[in-house]
C-alpha positions in Angstrom: -0.3 0.0 -0.3 1.4 3.0 -0.8 0.5 6.1 1.7 -0.2 9.8 0.6 0.3 10.8 4.2 3.7 13.2 4.6 6.2 11.2 6.8 9.3 13.6 7.8 12.2 11.6 8.3 14.3 12.7 11.7 17.3 13.6 10.7 19.9 14.7 12.7 18.2 17.8 13.7 14.1 16.8 13.9 11.5 19.2 13.9 9.3 20.6 16.4 6.2 22.8 16.9 3.2 23.3 18.7 0.7 26.3 19.8 2.8 26.4 23.1 4.1 29.8 24.7 7.2 30.9 21.9 9.6 31.0 24.9 8.9 27.4 25.9 9.1 26.2 22.2 12.8 28.3 22.1 14.0 26.6 25.1 13.1 23.2 23.6 14.4 23.3 20.6 17.7 24.5 22.3 18.1 21.7 24.6 17.2 19.1 22.3 19.2 20.3 19.5 16.2 20.4 17.2 14.8 23.1 14.2 11.4 25.6 15.1 9.2 24.7 13.2 5.7 26.6 12.3 2.7 24.9 13.1 -1.0 25.9 13.3 -4.3 23.7 13.9 -6.7 25.7 11.9 -4.0 26.0 9.0 -3.7 22.2 9.0 -7.3 21.6 9.0 -7.1 24.2 5.7 -5.1 22.3 3.9 -2.5 25.0 4.2 0.1 23.3 5.9 2.1 20.5 4.2 3.3 18.6 7.1 3.5 18.5 10.8 6.9 18.8 12.7 8.5 15.8 13.7 7.4 16.5 16.8 4.4 18.1 17.8 4.4 19.8 21.6 0.6 20.9 23.2 0.2 22.1 26.8 -3.2 19.8 27.1 -4.0 17.6 23.8 -7.5 18.4 21.9 -9.2 15.8 19.2 -8.2 18.7 16.2 -4.6 18.6 17.0 -4.3 15.0 17.8 -6.0 14.3 14.2 -4.0 16.7 12.3 -0.9 15.9 14.0 -1.1 12.2 13.0 -3.0 12.9 9.3 0.2 15.0 8.7 2.9 12.6 9.2 4.1 13.6 13.2 6.3 11.0 14.4 5.5 12.4 17.8 2.8 14.3 19.6 3.8 15.2 23.7 1.5 17.0 26.0 3.6 18.8 27.6 3.9 18.2 31.5 5.3 20.6 34.7 8.4 19.2 34.0 8.1 21.1 30.6 10.1 18.5 28.9 10.5 15.9 25.8 9.8 12.1 27.2 12.9 10.6 28.0 14.7 8.8 25.0 12.2 10.1 22.5 14.9 11.6 20.7 16.6 8.0 20.8 13.4 6.4 19.4 12.8 8.9 16.7 16.1 7.6 15.0 14.6 4.2 15.0 12.2 2.4 12.3 9.6 4.5 11.1 7.2 4.8 14.1 4.5 7.1 16.3 4.9 8.3 19.2 1.6 9.7 21.6 3.0 10.9 25.3 -0.5 11.6 26.8 -1.7 13.1 30.9 -4.1 10.3 32.2 -6.9 12.9 32.2 -6.3 14.3 28.0 -6.5 10.5 27.5 -9.8 9.9 29.2 -11.1 12.7 27.6 -10.2 11.6 23.6 -11.3 8.8 21.4 -7.5 8.5 20.7 -8.1 4.7 19.1 -10.0 5.5 15.8 -8.0 8.4 15.2 -4.5 6.7 15.5 -5.7 3.4 13.5 -6.9 5.9 10.4 -3.5 7.7 10.5 -1.7 3.7 10.4 -3.9 2.6 7.8 -3.4 6.0 6.0 0.8 5.4 6.5 0.1 2.2 4.6 1.2 0.2 8.3 -2.0 -1.4 8.9 -4.3 -3.2 6.6 -8.1 -1.2 6.3 -9.4 -4.7 6.5 -7.8 -5.3 10.3 -8.7 -1.7 11.1 -11.6 -2.2 13.2 -9.5 -5.0 14.9 -6.9 -3.1 15.8 -9.3 -0.2 17.1 -11.1 -2.3 19.2 -7.8 -3.8 21.0 -6.6 -0.1 21.5 -9.4 1.0 23.2 -9.4 -1.7 25.8 -5.5 -1.5 25.8 -6.1 2.3 26.6 -9.0 2.0 29.0 -6.6 -0.6 31.0 -4.0 1.7 31.1 -6.1 4.5 32.0 -8.1 2.8 35.0 -6.5 -0.2 35.9 -2.9 1.3 35.5 -2.7 5.3 36.2 -5.7 5.8 38.4 -5.3 2.5 40.1 -8.8 1.2 40.2 -9.2 -2.6 39.6 -12.8 -3.1 40.0 -14.3 -3.2 36.8 -18.0 -1.1 35.8 -20.7 -3.7 36.1 -24.4 -3.9 34.9 -25.8 -3.3 38.7 -26.3 0.5 39.3 -25.2 0.9 42.7 -21.4 -1.0 41.6 -21.8 1.3 38.4 -22.1 4.1 40.3 -19.4 3.5 42.5 -17.0 2.6 39.6 -17.7 6.0 38.3 -17.3 7.9 41.3 -13.4 6.4 41.9 -13.1 7.4 38.5 -14.0 10.9 38.6 -12.2 11.3 42.0 -8.9 10.1 40.7 -9.0 12.1 38.0 -9.7 15.2 40.1 -6.4 14.2 42.1 -3.5 15.8 40.2 -0.9 13.1 41.2 -3.3 10.5 39.1 -4.2 12.8 36.5 -0.9 13.6 35.8 0.7 10.4 35.0 1.4 9.2 31.6 -0.1 7.3 29.1 2.1 6.4 26.0 1.0 5.0 22.5 3.1 4.2 20.2 3.1 2.3 17.1 6.3 0.7 15.2 6.7 -0.6 11.7 8.4 -3.5 10.7 8.7 -5.0 7.5 6.6 -8.0 8.4 4.0 -6.8 11.4 3.1 -3.8 13.4 3.4 -3.5 17.0 0.9 -1.0 18.7 2.3 -0.7 22.5 0.6 1.0 25.4 2.5 2.0 28.4 0.9 3.4 31.8 2.7 4.6 35.2 0.9 2.3 37.4 2.1 -0.3 39.8 1.9 -3.1 37.1 1.6 -6.1 38.6 3.4 -6.8 41.8 5.4 -9.7 41.3 4.8 -10.7 38.1 5.8 -10.0 34.8 3.2 -11.6 32.2 4.5 -12.0 28.9 1.7 -13.5 27.2 -2.3 -13.7 27.7 -2.2 -17.0 28.6 -0.1 -15.9 31.9 -1.9 -13.1 32.7 -4.2 -13.2 36.0 -5.7 -9.7 34.8 -5.9 -6.3 34.9 -9.3 -6.6 33.1 -9.7 -9.8 32.0 -12.6 -9.2 29.5 -10.2 -6.7 27.8 -7.7 -8.8 27.4 -9.3 -11.8 26.0 -10.7 -9.5 23.4 -7.6 -7.9 22.8 -5.8 -11.9 22.3 -9.0 -12.5 19.8 -8.4 -9.9 17.7 -4.8 -9.3 17.5 -2.2 -11.6 15.9 -0.3 -11.5 19.0 0.0 -9.9 22.1 2.6 -9.6 24.9 3.3 -7.7 28.1 6.4 -6.1 29.3 7.5 -3.6 31.9 6.0 -6.0 34.8 2.4 -5.7 32.8 2.7 -1.7 32.8 2.7 -2.1 28.4 1.2 -4.1 26.4 2.3 -4.8 23.0 -0.2 -5.2 20.2 1.2 -7.2 17.0 -0.5 -7.1 13.6 0.6 -9.0 10.7 1.2 -6.1 7.4 
């Protein structure tokens, strides 16, 4: 499949842009040896921008900007946290195989419907077969939900059909999202495109699985059993790493 989406190549000096204070953008560019690139989401939506910067930074992720960034070839879309730094290892990651990196706060990840936007971009880039898009979207949705709720928010109960139990689950989610410590934890979504398969990795900053490093579905006692079973049925392969904080979804190309 040939892609019509611009795919910037990260060379020695990748570009960086974003609708953030200019002083912050200049500091990041200087600190990481990046080239400042103009970016305006309205211009991008109107077709006046040929390609997104290799790294697009934002103070608060939005559906509009995420969609524009992904469809215009950005390699990284990063929500800048209180530390105002790029994620550790991002610069080295940019020099590797073709990929896309999203780094968003838990509260932003909860508010955005990431899966369809991310999978649409993977299909447009020719990394994911259009016939597998629905499967990939469901898997990604389940993995991100697990990362948010069971990982970063540290809520291990599951929603229930029972009204009172569901209300309790919903209250617990809202309380944790209102807590700065939980809300500011990161959810990372990465796609790495190889010659034979695509790997989509979703990582949280939760406690993982204490004392257990699951490597496959049949060895996992479960963060959310239903979601993991769905991933196992729809993806070609699923594995876990980082003590259960990362799930790797594989799709043959």
